[in-house]
N, C-alpha and C positions, 0 to 999 in steps of 0.2 A: 673153108675154116681156118686152114693154115694161113691164108692172107689176113683174115681177121687177127690171127694171133700176131702175125708181124706187126700188123698196124699197132695193135694194143703193146707190143714190146718196143716199138718206137717211140710210141707216147710216154711209156714208163721211162725211157732213157732220157727223153727231153726233159721230164720232170725230175729226173735224178740229178740231171745236169744243172738243172735250175735251182736245185736244193744245194747242191755243193757249191754252186757259185755264190748261193746267198749266203752259206756258212763262211766261204772265204772273205766276202765282203763285210760281213758281221766282225770277223777278227781284224779286218783292216780299220773297220770304224773304231772298234773297241781300242786298238793300238793308238790311232789319233786321238781319241779322247783321252786315253791315259796319259799320253804326251802332254795335252794342252792342259790337262789337270794338274799333272805334276809341275810344269812350268808355272802356272798361276800359283800353285802353293809355294813354289820356291822363291818366287818374286815377292809373295805376300810376307813370306818368313823373312827375307832379306830386308823388306821395307820396314818391317816390325823391329828387326836387330839394329836398323841404322836409326829408326827414331829412339830406340831405346838408348842406344850409345849416345845420341845427341843429349837425351835427357841426363845421362850420368855426368856428362861434361858441363852442362848447364848447372847441375845439382852441385858438383865439386866446384864450380866458378863461384856460385853464389855463397858456398861455406868459406871460401877464399877471400872474398870481398867483405863477408860479415867479420873474419877474424882480423882482415886489415883495417877495418872502421873500428873494431873493438881494442885494437893495440894502439891507434890512433887516440881514441877516447881516453884510454888507461894513461897515455903519454901526456895528454892534455889535462886529465884529472890531476896526475901527478906535477905537473907544472904550477897548475893553480895552487896546490897545497904547498909547495916550495914558496909560491907567492905570499901566500898568506902567513908562512912562518917568518918570511921577510919583512912583511907588515907588522908582524908583532915584535920583531926585533928592534924595528924602526921606531914603535911606539914606545917600547921601553927606552929606547936610547932618547927619543924625544922628551919621554918623562924625566928622565935623569938630567937630561939637559935644562929642563924647565925648572927642575927643583934647585939646581945650581945656580940657575938666574934668580930665582926667588930668594935664596939664601944671600947671593951678593948684594941683591936689591935691598934685603932687610939690614944687612951689615952697612950698605950706605946710608940707609935711613937712620940707623942708630948712631952713626958718625955725624951725620948732619943734625941730629937732635942734640948731640952731645955739644957741637959747635955751636948752635943756638942758645944751648943753657950757659956755656961758656961766655958767650958774648953779651947776654943779658946780665949775667953776674958781673961782667967786667965794666958795664954800663952803669952799674951801682942801682939798678932797677930791681926791685923785690919782687920775688917769684907770686905774685898774686895780682888780681885784677886783669888788665888787659894783656899783660906780660904772659901770665898764665893761660889766658884764653888763645894766645897766639901759639904757644907750645901744644896746648891741646888740640887745637884745628891742625896744626901741622902732623900731631901723631895721628889724627883721625886720617888725615888725608893719605898719608903714608899705610894705614892699614888697609884703607879702601884699595890703594894700588895694588899692595900684596894680596889683597882677597881676588882682586880682578885677574892677577897673573895666575894665581892657583887654580881658579875656575877655568881660566882659559887652557892652562897645562891639562886639567882633567878632561876637558870637554876634546882636546885635541887626542888624548890618550884613549878615552871611549869611542871617539870616532874611528881612530885607527884600528882599535881591536875588534869594533864592530864589523868594520870593513874586511879584516882578516877572517873573522868568523863567517861571513856572508861567501868569502870566496871558498872557504873551506867546505861550508855546506853545499854550495854550487859543484864544488867538485866531486864530493859524495854522492850528490843527486845525480850527476853526470856519469858517474862510474857505475851506480846501482843500474841506471837505465841501460847503459851498455852491456852489463853483465846480463841483464835480463833479455835483452835482444840477442846476445850471444848464445845464451841458453836456448831461446827459441829458435835460432838459426841451427844449432846442433841437432835439436829434436826435429826440425823440419828435414834435415839432412838424412838422420836415420830413417824417418819415416818414407822419404822419398826414395831411398837406397833399397829399402824393403819391398815398396811399390814396383820398382824397377826390377828387382829379382823376380818377383810374383810375375811381372809382365813378360820376362825371359822365359819363364816356366810355361806361361800361358800360350806364348807365342810358338814354342817348341812343341806343345801338345797340340796346337792346332794344326800345325805342319804334319806330325805325324798322323792326327786323325784324317786330315786331307789327303794325305800319301795312302793311307789304309784304304780310304773311300775310293781312290782312284784305282788302287790294286784290286779291290774288291770288284769293282765295277767291270774292270777287264776280265776277270777270272769268270764272273757270271757271263759275260758276253762269249768268252772262250768255251764254257761249258755248254752254251747253249748252240755255238757252232758245232762243238763235237758231237751233241745230241742230234744236229741236223744231219751230219755226216753218217752218223751210225744208223739214223733212220733211212738216209739214201742207200747206204750199204743193204741194209735190211730189204728195201724195195727192188734192189739188184737181185739179190737171191731169190725173193718172193716171185719177182717176175721171171726169173729163169726157170725157176721150178714149175710155175704156172704154163709157160712156153713147153717146156719138157712133157708135161702131163698131156698138155693138147696134142704134142706130135705123138706122145704114146697112144693117145686116144684114136686118133686119126689111122695110124698103123694098125691098130687093131681092127678097125672098121674095114681097112683095105683087105686086110688077111682075112677076115671073117666073110667078107661080102661074097655071094653065089655067082658063078660064072654065067653068062647068057646061054651058052650052048647046052649047060648043065640043066637049065631051066625049061628048054626045049624038049629035051627027053622027057 
């Protein structure tokens, strides 16, 4: 019986050793898994931060490019407006020049007509008939010439002022388009900046959640290992108590057993 108890104790010891080894192995695996999970979380967090940093740089670069393009558009529009002002000044100067040319031409025609009248009077021809017709035809030609000069001057002035108006309208249109594009770029920059901030918060939250999950997993495995160790310790005490009980029982049997020589009496 004692031999059986010893065998039982040895088997219990082997089982307890296995339980303790399994507990240690579980803790080692938990430590490895925690290290891997932590590294993966750190790598993912670092990649997210790097990607978000590049997004911030790109977002700022896009706003800078939009600002440069807007400034160029404003400078171009201002140049076209100055050109329109110069065209108006040129048109006014051209009109003044044309009016002066018409005035001189009218005076020249008046002098010419006066010379014709003097010539006809000196010749003794009366101002009637063919002589009067010549003067009338000459005056008509003069008026047509002056009218043509006036129309040409008005046409050139209108064309120049129209060109100036078109130039200024194009400048205003370009400036309005540039302003709209700039406003859109600023809005996009603000939206992207807010989204980037949310992305950083989300990445940080995911990192913390991953680390919490890794810590929780490790703690769970460690608690299980502790439970295995406690169970093994309990088995040790239970096995020792059982062996002690069996030994006590055997001693009691031996002590109370009747000797053979007493039985023969």
